[in-house]
C-alpha positions as CSV (number, residue, x, y, z in Angstrom):
1,X,0.0,0.0,0.0
2,X,1.2,3.5,-0.8
3,X,2.4,5.8,2.0
4,X,-0.2,8.2,0.7
5,X,-3.3,6.0,1.0
6,X,-5.7,7.1,3.8
7,X,-3.1,9.6,5.1
8,X,-4.2,12.3,7.5
9,X,-1.8,15.3,7.8
10,X,-1.7,17.6,10.8
11,X,0.0,20.8,9.6
12,X,1.5,22.9,12.4
13,X,-0.3,26.2,12.5
14,X,1.6,29.4,12.5
15,X,4.9,27.5,12.6
16,X,4.1,26.5,16.2
17,X,4.9,30.1,17.3
18,X,8.6,29.3,16.7
19,X,8.7,27.4,20.0
20,X,10.1,23.9,20.1
21,X,8.3,23.2,23.4
22,X,5.0,24.4,22.1
23,X,5.5,22.4,18.9
24,X,6.1,19.2,20.9
25,X,2.9,19.8,22.9
26,X,1.0,20.0,19.6
27,X,2.6,16.9,18.3
28,X,1.7,15.0,21.5
29,X,-2.0,16.1,21.2
30,X,-2.1,14.9,17.6
31,X,-0.5,11.6,18.5
32,X,-3.3,11.0,21.0
33,X,-5.9,11.6,18.2
34,X,-4.1,9.3,15.7
35,X,-4.0,6.5,18.3
36,X,-7.6,7.0,19.3
37,X,-8.8,6.4,15.7
38,X,-6.0,4.1,14.6
39,X,-5.2,6.2,11.6
40,X,-2.1,6.7,9.5
41,X,-1.1,10.2,10.5
42,X,1.7,12.7,9.7
43,X,2.8,15.9,11.3
44,X,4.0,18.5,8.8
45,X,6.6,21.2,9.6
46,X,7.7,24.1,7.5
47,X,11.4,24.7,6.6
48,X,13.0,27.9,5.3
49,X,16.4,29.3,5.8
50,X,15.4,32.8,6.9
51,X,19.0,34.1,6.5
52,X,18.7,33.6,2.7
53,X,14.9,33.2,2.2
54,X,14.1,36.9,3.0
55,X,16.0,39.6,1.2
56,X,18.3,41.4,3.6
57,X,16.8,44.8,2.9
58,X,13.3,43.6,3.9
59,X,14.0,41.6,7.1
60,X,13.1,44.4,9.4
61,X,10.0,45.5,7.4
62,X,6.7,45.0,9.3
63,X,4.5,46.2,6.4
64,X,5.0,43.2,4.1
65,X,2.8,40.2,4.6
66,X,4.4,37.1,6.2
67,X,7.9,38.5,6.8
68,X,7.3,39.5,10.5
69,X,5.9,36.1,11.2
70,X,8.7,34.3,9.5
71,X,11.3,36.3,11.4
72,X,9.6,35.8,14.8
73,X,9.2,32.1,14.4
74,X,12.7,31.3,13.1
75,X,14.2,27.9,14.2
76,X,17.5,26.4,13.3
77,X,18.2,22.9,12.0
78,X,18.9,21.3,15.4
79,X,15.6,22.6,16.8
80,X,13.7,21.1,13.9
81,X,15.5,17.8,14.6
82,X,13.9,17.8,18.1
83,X,10.5,18.2,16.5
84,X,11.1,15.4,14.0
85,X,12.2,13.1,16.8
86,X,9.0,14.0,18.7
87,X,6.8,13.2,15.7
88,X,8.5,9.8,15.2
89,X,8.3,9.0,19.0
90,X,4.5,9.5,18.7
91,X,4.4,6.8,15.9
92,X,3.5,9.3,13.2
93,X,5.0,10.1,9.8
94,X,7.4,13.1,9.8
95,X,7.2,15.5,6.8
96,X,7.9,19.1,6.0
97,X,7.2,21.8,3.4
98,X,10.6,23.3,2.4
99,X,10.3,26.7,0.8
100,X,13.9,26.8,-0.4
101,X,16.8,24.5,-1.4
102,X,18.2,24.6,2.1
103,X,14.9,23.3,3.5
104,X,15.0,20.4,1.0
105,X,18.5,19.5,2.2
106,X,17.2,19.5,5.8
107,X,14.5,17.1,4.8
108,X,17.1,14.7,3.4
109,X,19.5,15.0,6.3
110,X,16.7,14.4,8.8
111,X,15.4,11.3,6.9
112,X,11.9,12.7,6.6
113,X,9.3,10.2,5.2
114,X,7.6,12.7,2.8
115,X,8.2,16.1,1.4
116,X,5.3,18.5,0.8
117,X,5.2,21.2,-1.8
118,X,3.0,24.2,-0.9
119,X,0.6,25.7,-3.5
120,X,2.8,28.9,-3.7
121,X,5.8,26.8,-4.6
122,X,4.2,24.3,-6.9
123,X,5.6,26.0,-10.0
124,X,8.9,27.0,-8.5
125,X,10.9,24.9,-10.9
126,X,14.3,25.2,-9.2
127,X,12.7,24.1,-5.9
128,X,10.8,21.3,-7.7
129,X,14.1,20.1,-9.3
130,X,15.6,19.9,-5.8
131,X,12.7,17.9,-4.3
132,X,12.5,15.6,-7.3
133,X,16.2,14.7,-6.9
134,X,15.7,13.5,-3.3
135,X,13.8,10.4,-4.5
136,X,11.4,10.8,-1.6
137,X,7.6,10.6,-1.9
138,X,6.1,14.0,-2.7
139,X,2.8,15.6,-2.0
140,X,1.9,18.7,-4.1
141,X,-0.9,21.2,-3.2
142,X,-2.6,22.8,-6.2
143,X,-4.3,25.9,-4.7
144,X,-4.7,28.7,-7.3
145,X,-3.5,26.5,-10.2
146,X,-5.4,26.0,-13.4
147,X,-5.8,22.6,-15.0
148,X,-3.1,23.6,-17.4
149,X,-0.8,24.4,-14.5
150,X,-1.5,21.0,-12.8
151,X,-0.8,19.2,-16.1
152,X,2.6,20.8,-16.1
153,X,3.2,19.8,-12.5
154,X,2.0,16.2,-13.2
155,X,4.3,15.9,-16.3
156,X,7.3,17.4,-14.5
157,X,7.2,14.8,-11.8
158,X,6.1,11.9,-14.0
159,X,9.0,12.5,-16.3
160,X,11.4,12.3,-13.3
161,X,9.8,9.0,-12.2
162,X,8.8,10.5,-8.8
163,X,6.3,9.0,-6.4
164,X,3.9,11.8,-5.8
165,X,0.3,12.7,-4.9
166,X,-1.8,15.8,-5.7
167,X,-4.0,17.8,-3.3
168,X,-7.0,19.8,-4.3
169,X,-6.8,23.0,-2.4
170,X,-8.4,26.4,-2.3
171,X,-5.8,28.9,-1.1
172,X,-8.0,31.2,0.8
173,X,-7.7,31.5,4.6
174,X,-10.3,30.7,5.7
175,X,-11.9,29.3,2.5
176,X,-15.6,30.1,1.9
177,X,-17.8,27.0,1.3
178,X,-19.1,28.3,-2.0
179,X,-15.6,28.3,-3.4
180,X,-14.4,24.8,-2.3
181,X,-15.2,23.1,-5.7
182,X,-15.0,19.6,-4.4
183,X,-16.2,18.3,-7.7
184,X,-12.8,19.1,-9.0
185,X,-11.6,16.0,-7.1
186,X,-13.6,13.9,-9.5
187,X,-11.9,15.5,-12.5
188,X,-8.4,15.1,-11.0
189,X,-9.1,11.4,-10.3
190,X,-10.1,10.9,-14.0
191,X,-7.3,13.0,-15.4
192,X,-4.5,11.6,-13.3
193,X,-5.7,8.0,-12.9
194,X,-2.4,6.6,-11.5
195,X,-2.0,9.3,-8.8
196,X,-3.4,9.6,-5.3
197,X,-5.6,12.6,-5.0
198,X,-6.2,14.3,-1.7
199,X,-7.8,17.5,-0.2
200,X,-6.1,20.2,1.8
201,X,-8.8,22.2,3.7
202,X,-8.9,25.7,5.0
203,X,-12.6,26.0,5.8
204,X,-14.2,26.8,9.2
205,X,-12.5,24.5,11.8
206,X,-15.9,23.5,13.2
207,X,-17.2,22.3,9.7
208,X,-16.8,18.5,9.3
209,X,-19.3,18.1,6.5
210,X,-16.6,19.2,4.0
211,X,-14.2,16.5,5.2
212,X,-16.8,13.8,4.8
213,X,-17.8,15.1,1.3
214,X,-14.1,15.1,0.3
215,X,-13.7,11.5,1.5
216,X,-16.9,10.5,-0.4
217,X,-15.4,12.2,-3.5
218,X,-12.4,9.9,-3.2
219,X,-9.8,12.1,-1.5
220,X,-7.3,9.6,0.1
221,X,-5.2,12.3,1.8
222,X,-6.7,14.9,4.2
223,X,-4.8,17.9,5.5
224,X,-5.6,20.6,8.0
225,X,-3.8,23.2,10.1
226,X,-3.8,22.4,13.8
227,X,-2.6,24.2,16.9
228,X,-2.9,24.4,20.6
229,X,-4.4,27.6,22.1
230,X,-3.0,28.8,25.5
231,X,-3.5,31.9,27.6
232,X,-1.2,33.8,25.3
233,X,-1.8,32.0,22.0
234,X,-4.9,32.4,19.9
235,X,-5.4,30.2,16.8
236,X,-6.2,31.8,13.5
237,X,-9.6,31.4,11.8
238,X,-8.7,28.3,9.8
239,X,-6.7,26.2,12.3
240,X,-8.1,23.5,14.5
241,X,-7.6,23.1,18.3
242,X,-7.2,19.5,19.5
243,X,-11.0,18.9,20.1
244,X,-11.8,20.2,16.6
245,X,-9.0,18.1,15.2
246,X,-10.5,15.1,17.0
247,X,-13.9,15.6,15.5
248,X,-12.3,16.2,12.1
249,X,-10.5,12.9,12.1
250,X,-13.6,11.1,13.4
251,X,-15.6,12.5,10.6
252,X,-13.1,11.2,8.0
253,X,-13.0,7.7,9.6
254,X,-16.8,7.7,9.6
255,X,-17.0,8.7,6.0
256,X,-14.5,6.1,5.0
257,X,-16.6,3.4,6.8
258,X,-19.8,4.6,5.1
259,X,-18.2,4.7,1.7
260,X,-16.3,1.4,2.1
261,X,-13.0,3.1,1.4
262,X,-11.1,0.7,3.7
263,X,-12.2,-2.4,1.7
264,X,-11.3,-3.7,-1.8
265,X,-12.6,-1.6,-4.7
266,X,-15.7,-3.8,-5.1
267,X,-19.2,-3.8,-3.6
268,X,-19.4,-5.8,-0.4
269,X,-22.7,-7.6,0.3
270,X,-23.1,-8.8,3.9
271,X,-25.0,-11.9,4.9
272,X,-27.3,-9.6,7.0
273,X,-28.1,-7.7,3.8
274,X,-28.9,-10.9,1.9
275,X,-31.1,-12.2,4.7
276,X,-32.9,-8.9,4.9
277,X,-33.7,-9.0,1.1
278,X,-34.6,-12.7,1.1
279,X,-37.2,-12.0,3.8
280,X,-39.0,-9.7,1.2
281,X,-38.5,-11.4,-2.1
282,X,-41.2,-13.8,-3.5
283,X,-40.8,-17.5,-3.8
284,X,-42.3,-19.8,-6.5
285,X,-45.2,-21.9,-5.3
286,X,-47.4,-24.5,-7.1
287,X,-50.8,-23.3,-8.2
288,X,-51.9,-26.9,-8.9
289,X,-50.7,-30.4,-8.4
290,X,-47.6,-31.0,-10.5
291,X,-46.3,-34.5,-11.5
292,X,-42.7,-35.7,-11.9
293,X,-41.4,-34.9,-15.4
294,X,-44.2,-32.4,-16.1
295,X,-43.2,-29.1,-17.8
296,X,-43.9,-26.2,-15.5
297,X,-45.0,-22.8,-16.9
298,X,-45.8,-19.5,-15.2
299,X,-49.5,-20.5,-15.5
300,X,-48.8,-23.4,-13.1
301,X,-47.3,-21.4,-10.3
302,X,-47.7,-18.2,-8.3
303,X,-45.2,-15.9,-6.6
304,X,-45.6,-15.1,-2.9
305,X,-43.5,-14.4,0.2
306,X,-41.9,-15.9,2.2
307,X,-39.1,-17.1,0.1
308,X,-37.8,-20.4,1.6
309,X,-34.3,-21.8,1.6
310,X,-33.7,-24.0,-1.5
311,X,-36.7,-22.6,-3.3
312,X,-36.8,-20.9,-6.7
313,X,-37.3,-17.2,-6.3
314,X,-39.6,-15.3,-8.7
315,X,-36.5,-14.1,-10.5
316,X,-35.3,-17.6,-11.0
317,X,-38.4,-18.8,-12.9
318,X,-37.7,-19.9,-16.5
319,X,-39.3,-21.4,-19.5
320,X,-38.6,-25.1,-20.0
321,X,-38.6,-25.9,-16.3
322,X,-39.3,-29.6,-15.8
323,X,-40.4,-30.9,-12.4
324,X,-38.0,-33.5,-10.8
325,X,-40.4,-34.3,-8.0
326,X,-44.2,-34.1,-7.3
327,X,-45.6,-30.9,-5.9
328,X,-48.9,-30.4,-4.2
329,X,-51.0,-27.2,-4.3
330,X,-49.2,-24.3,-2.5
331,X,-46.0,-26.3,-2.2
332,X,-42.7,-24.4,-2.7
333,X,-41.0,-25.3,-6.0
334,X,-37.5,-26.6,-5.1
335,X,-35.6,-27.0,-8.4
336,X,-32.1,-26.2,-9.5
337,X,-31.6,-22.8,-10.8
338,X,-31.4,-22.6,-14.6
339,X,-28.0,-22.3,-16.2
340,X,-27.1,-22.3,-19.9
341,X,-24.5,-21.1,-22.3
342,X,-26.8,-18.3,-23.3
343,X,-27.3,-17.1,-19.7
344,X,-23.6,-17.4,-19.1
345,X,-22.8,-15.4,-22.2
346,X,-25.3,-12.7,-21.3
347,X,-23.7,-12.4,-17.8
348,X,-20.2,-12.1,-19.4
349,X,-21.3,-9.4,-21.8
350,X,-22.8,-7.3,-19.1
351,X,-19.6,-7.5,-17.1
352,X,-17.6,-6.5,-20.2
353,X,-19.8,-3.6,-21.0
354,X,-19.4,-2.4,-17.4
355,X,-15.6,-2.6,-17.6
356,X,-15.7,-0.5,-20.8
357,X,-18.0,2.1,-19.1
358,X,-15.7,2.3,-16.1
359,X,-12.6,2.7,-18.3
360,X,-14.4,5.4,-20.3
361,X,-13.9,3.5,-23.6
362,X,-16.5,4.1,-26.3
363,X,-16.9,1.5,-29.0
364,X,-19.1,3.3,-31.5
365,X,-21.5,1.2,-33.6
366,X,-19.3,-0.8,-36.1
367,X,-17.7,-3.8,-34.4
368,X,-18.2,-7.5,-33.8
369,X,-17.9,-9.3,-30.4
370,X,-16.4,-12.7,-30.1
371,X,-16.3,-14.9,-27.0
372,X,-13.3,-17.1,-27.1
373,X,-14.2,-20.1,-24.8
374,X,-11.5,-22.7,-25.2
375,X,-13.1,-25.1,-22.6
376,X,-16.7,-24.2,-23.0
377,X,-18.8,-21.4,-21.6
378,X,-19.1,-23.1,-18.2
379,X,-15.3,-22.5,-17.8
380,X,-15.2,-19.1,-19.6
381,X,-14.6,-17.0,-16.5
382,X,-11.4,-19.0,-15.8
383,X,-10.2,-19.6,-19.4
384,X,-11.0,-17.3,-22.4
385,X,-11.3,-13.7,-23.5
386,X,-13.8,-11.3,-25.0
387,X,-12.5,-10.1,-28.4
388,X,-14.0,-7.0,-30.0
389,X,-13.1,-6.9,-33.7
390,X,-13.0,-3.3,-34.9
391,X,-10.9,-3.2,-38.1
392,X,-9.4,-6.0,-40.2
393,X,-7.7,-4.7,-43.4
394,X,-4.0,-4.8,-44.2
395,X,-3.9,-3.7,-40.5
396,X,-6.1,-5.0,-37.7
397,X,-7.4,-3.5,-34.6
398,X,-9.1,-5.3,-31.7
399,X,-9.9,-4.6,-28.1
400,X,-9.4,-7.6,-25.8
401,X,-11.3,-7.8,-22.5
402,X,-9.9,-10.1,-19.8
403,X,-12.2,-10.7,-16.9
404,X,-10.9,-10.8,-13.3
405,X,-9.1,-14.0,-12.7
406,X,-9.3,-15.0,-16.4
407,X,-6.5,-16.5,-18.4
408,X,-6.0,-16.9,-22.2
409,X,-4.1,-20.1,-23.0
410,X,-0.7,-20.4,-24.7
411,X,-0.7,-20.2,-28.4
412,X,1.2,-18.7,-31.4
413,X,0.5,-17.2,-34.8
414,X,2.4,-18.1,-38.0
415,X,1.0,-15.2,-40.1
416,X,0.1,-12.4,-37.8
417,X,2.4,-10.1,-35.8
418,X,0.7,-8.2,-33.0
419,X,1.3,-5.5,-30.4
420,X,-0.6,-5.1,-27.2
421,X,-1.1,-1.8,-25.4
422,X,-2.8,-2.0,-22.0
423,X,-5.6,0.6,-21.6
424,X,-7.1,-0.4,-18.3
425,X,-6.5,-2.7,-15.4
426,X,-3.6,-5.2,-14.8
427,X,-2.2,-7.7,-17.3
428,X,0.4,-10.4,-17.1
429,X,1.8,-11.3,-20.5
430,X,4.0,-14.4,-21.1
431,X,6.0,-14.5,-24.3
432,X,8.2,-17.6,-24.9
433,X,8.2,-18.3,-21.2
434,X,9.2,-14.8,-20.1
435,X,6.5,-13.1,-17.9
436,X,6.0,-9.4,-17.4
437,X,3.4,-7.3,-15.6
438,X,2.0,-4.5,-17.7
439,X,0.6,-1.2,-16.4
440,X,-1.8,1.0,-18.3
441,X,0.1,2.5,-21.3
442,X,2.7,-0.3,-21.5
443,X,3.1,-2.1,-24.8
444,X,4.3,-5.6,-25.8
445,X,5.0,-6.9,-29.3
446,X,4.4,-10.6,-30.1
447,X,6.4,-11.7,-33.2
448,X,5.3,-14.5,-35.5
449,X,6.0,-17.9,-34.0
450,X,6.3,-16.7,-30.4
451,X,4.2,-18.7,-27.9
452,X,2.3,-16.3,-25.7
453,X,-0.6,-16.1,-23.2
454,X,-2.1,-13.4,-20.9
455,X,-4.0,-13.2,-17.7
456,X,-5.4,-10.6,-15.3
457,X,-6.1,-10.5,-11.5
458,X,-8.6,-7.6,-11.4
459,X,-9.6,-7.4,-15.1
460,X,-8.0,-5.7,-18.1
461,X,-8.8,-4.1,-21.4
462,X,-6.0,-3.9,-24.0
463,X,-5.7,-2.9,-27.6
464,X,-4.3,-5.3,-30.1
465,X,-2.8,-3.8,-33.3
466,X,-1.6,-6.3,-35.8
467,X,-1.2,-7.3,-39.4
468,X,-4.3,-8.8,-41.0
469,X,-6.1,-11.3,-38.9
470,X,-6.5,-14.7,-40.7
471,X,-8.9,-17.3,-39.4
472,X,-7.2,-20.5,-38.2
473,X,-3.9,-18.7,-37.5
474,X,-4.0,-19.5,-33.8
475,X,-2.1,-22.6,-32.8
476,X,-2.6,-23.7,-29.2
477,X,-0.2,-25.7,-27.1
478,X,-3.0,-27.7,-25.5
479,X,-3.9,-30.5,-27.9
480,X,-7.5,-30.6,-26.6
481,X,-8.0,-27.0,-27.8
482,X,-6.4,-27.8,-31.1
483,X,-8.8,-30.6,-31.8
484,X,-11.8,-28.3,-31.6
485,X,-13.4,-26.8,-34.6
486,X,-13.0,-23.1,-34.7
487,X,-16.7,-22.5,-34.1
488,X,-16.6,-24.9,-31.1
489,X,-14.4,-22.5,-29.2
490,X,-15.9,-19.2,-30.4
491,X,-19.3,-17.5,-30.2
492,X,-20.0,-14.5,-32.3
493,X,-22.3,-11.9,-30.6
494,X,-24.4,-9.8,-32.9
495,X,-26.6,-8.1,-30.3
496,X,-24.3,-6.2,-27.8
């Protein structure tokens, strides 16, 4: 699991007043909250070398925003080391936002787990070069940045093979609710599919609806400013005290539970939910006496609750049902559920269409669907593939859909050369005994005569570009497959 996933970041408000002792007290309070809710938490500091960060002619100026605060809260390297040790002793992740190259070097020397780039620095290319060179995981805030700006940031770090995450952020302090634009999280998730997206909030510290909405939108990192008020220290309008931070974390944990964000990316159906629905669905009951071997139609039955264990439900009733036992009037019909190649094929097609929808791949209207079932439809979900034939001229284009847990058996082509490009999901490709795991965008070329196969754990869609496809040009290693007529192992679907 990525260090970014489900991460909660406590950012030290107002540079912890430039006090190591006060900073440690804040860290201890946040440590209590992290343990209370058993969350992966980080404390974020801010590093800047004041001697060089502020121009010497302006250090004494009090009329320029931020400079008086920076000068009054100045700490040296050794003092920051004390704070880092305190974070780690509380079992939390230590991270910092460096605002200059000296700060980046401090992050490296202190062995910080993560480096954060502030919104104001997210297009400071010299600083970004320095952070990228560290090889550390990076989190970049995008407050005040257009989609074109974020594209530049994304490409900058992608080209340097960095591990990084992006935070949606509105850089107003405090940020008005009407300008939070949480829908932009959706767009970031679609546009930067392989990147963790989070949310850095500056709204009213008592507002926990926003944190729950951000979690529901799919933010996997949450960040807020936190502090510790005292008789002499008053927090600003966007920073949380410990009790507010406690409620904030609790709201995120609750939202994650409600949305199922801690589970696999699939829909979980509990036994309690099944039992609840079964208590309301209708069972199939005999309307008249039915003899063994008699064909049963809907005219011979009625649907009523309760549905009993082993009984056909109203949704399981089918044409062609033949009774395997005698039934008296009002008796529950206890027959095996109907399965057929047609029913299996329909189920497979529905799954394939769902994968295409989720991947955002549109097929248009001119294509042909082929189910490649090497060991019959009953084994299709284990062995086979869905082949969508789009173009077959001097060049050929297909989309191949591999269902979760499905494998396509070893075979070769004597005439056709083909190249695979993974569009969606995960794919393991084996070529002449050499296996490789493909990620979306990766390509593999299969030369004539090379024995190859592919499989997927969670499901995959890949594009196959090849020379002209010729029927009968697939030669399988398994002799049982080779014995089959071409039409015995393929079904052509006309109605998609």
